[in-house]
C-alpha positions in Angstrom: 397.9 75.6 145.2 395.8 76.6 142.4 397.5 73.9 140.1 396.7 71.3 142.6 393.1 72.1 142.9 392.0 69.8 140.1 394.0 66.8 141.3 392.6 67.2 144.9 389.1 67.4 143.4 389.8 64.2 141.4 391.2 62.4 144.3 388.3 63.3 146.7 385.8 62.2 144.0 387.5 59.0 143.6 387.9 58.2 147.4 384.3 59.3 148.4 382.8 57.7 145.3 384.6 54.5 146.2 383.7 54.5 149.6 380.0 55.0 148.6 380.3 52.1 146.3 381.8 50.0 148.9 379.1 51.0 151.3 376.3 50.5 148.9 376.8 47.1 147.4 376.2 44.9 150.7 373.2 47.1 151.5 371.9 46.3 148.0 372.4 42.6 148.3 371.0 42.4 151.8 368.1 44.8 152.2 366.7 43.3 155.3 369.9 43.6 157.3 370.1 47.3 156.2 366.4 47.7 157.2 367.3 46.6 160.7 370.1 48.8 160.9 367.8 51.8 160.0 365.3 50.7 162.5 367.9 50.4 165.3 368.3 54.3 165.0 364.6 54.9 165.7 364.5 57.9 163.6 362.4 56.6 160.7 358.8 55.6 161.1 358.3 51.7 160.9 356.3 52.0 157.7 359.2 53.7 155.8 361.9 51.8 157.0 361.9 49.1 154.1 361.3 51.6 151.4 364.3 53.4 152.6 366.4 50.4 152.8 365.6 49.6 149.2 366.1 53.1 147.8 368.9 54.7 149.7 371.6 52.2 148.7 370.8 52.5 144.9 370.9 56.3 145.2 374.3 56.0 146.9 375.6 53.7 144.2 374.3 55.7 141.3 375.6 59.1 142.8 379.0 57.4 143.6 379.3 56.3 140.1 378.5 59.7 138.6 380.9 61.3 141.1 383.7 58.9 140.1 383.3 59.0 136.3 382.9 62.9 136.4 379.3 63.0 135.2 377.3 65.9 136.8 380.0 66.4 139.4 378.3 69.2 141.3 375.0 67.5 141.4 376.4 64.2 142.5 378.6 65.8 145.2 375.5 67.6 146.4 373.5 64.4 146.6 376.4 62.5 148.3 376.9 65.5 150.7 373.2 65.4 151.6 373.3 61.7 152.3 376.4 61.8 154.3 375.0 64.8 156.4 372.0 62.7 157.1 374.1 59.7 158.0 376.3 61.7 160.4 373.4 63.5 162.0 371.9 59.9 162.7 375.2 58.6 164.0 375.6 61.8 166.3 372.1 61.3 167.5 372.7 57.6 168.3 375.8 58.6 170.3 374.2 61.3 172.2 371.5 58.8 173.2 374.1 56.3 174.2 372.9 53.6 171.7 375.3 50.8 171.3 374.5 49.9 167.7 376.2 49.2 164.5 376.3 52.2 162.1 374.9 50.2 159.4 377.3 51.6 156.9 378.2 48.4 155.2 375.1 46.3 155.7 375.6 43.1 157.7 379.2 42.8 156.5 380.4 44.9 159.3 380.5 48.5 160.1 381.7 50.6 162.9 379.9 50.9 166.2 378.3 54.5 166.3 380.8 56.9 168.0 382.4 60.2 167.7 385.3 59.0 165.5 382.6 57.8 162.9 381.3 61.4 163.1 384.6 62.9 162.6 385.3 60.7 159.5 382.0 61.5 157.9 382.4 65.2 158.5 385.8 65.0 156.8 384.4 63.4 153.8 381.6 66.0 153.9 384.2 68.8 153.8 385.7 66.9 150.9 382.5 66.8 149.0 382.0 70.5 149.6 385.4 71.0 148.1 384.5 69.1 145.0 381.2 71.1 144.6 383.2 74.2 144.9 385.9 73.1 142.6 384.3 70.6 140.1 386.9 70.7 137.5 389.4 67.8 137.3 391.6 65.9 134.8 389.1 63.1 134.3 385.4 64.4 133.9 382.6 63.6 131.4 380.7 66.8 131.8 383.1 69.2 130.3 384.6 70.2 133.7 388.1 69.2 132.6 391.1 71.0 133.9 394.7 70.1 134.5 394.4 67.2 132.1 397.7 65.8 130.8 398.0 66.5 127.1 
């Protein structure tokens, strides 16, 4: 198992990073649609919705790229985990309230309706990020955390 740890860490980094990039791009290109999705949750004060819609997707993109290329792995895993925890709490809150809204995960290009399956999926990705934080070394990394590289 110890020999698989670097490979598992790399696979999680690539999967979660790719997912975050896939989610960030439509939100960057359509910030008003993302602002509407944020407002639908009713958790953010109206004066902060547009600022959050402009900043959050760029933070997702930057952290996801860092995670994928292996730069500051722990820091980017922690930022992605924090964002994912926030998203998961918001979705769970909406489910408990019985809101029938789109999760807003992929801007206006579609997303899942809030529900427990979304909470479970996000929680599994969160566990993956915690794994990466605990075991950042992998075959492909820019920050010197290389382990298990094929010579």
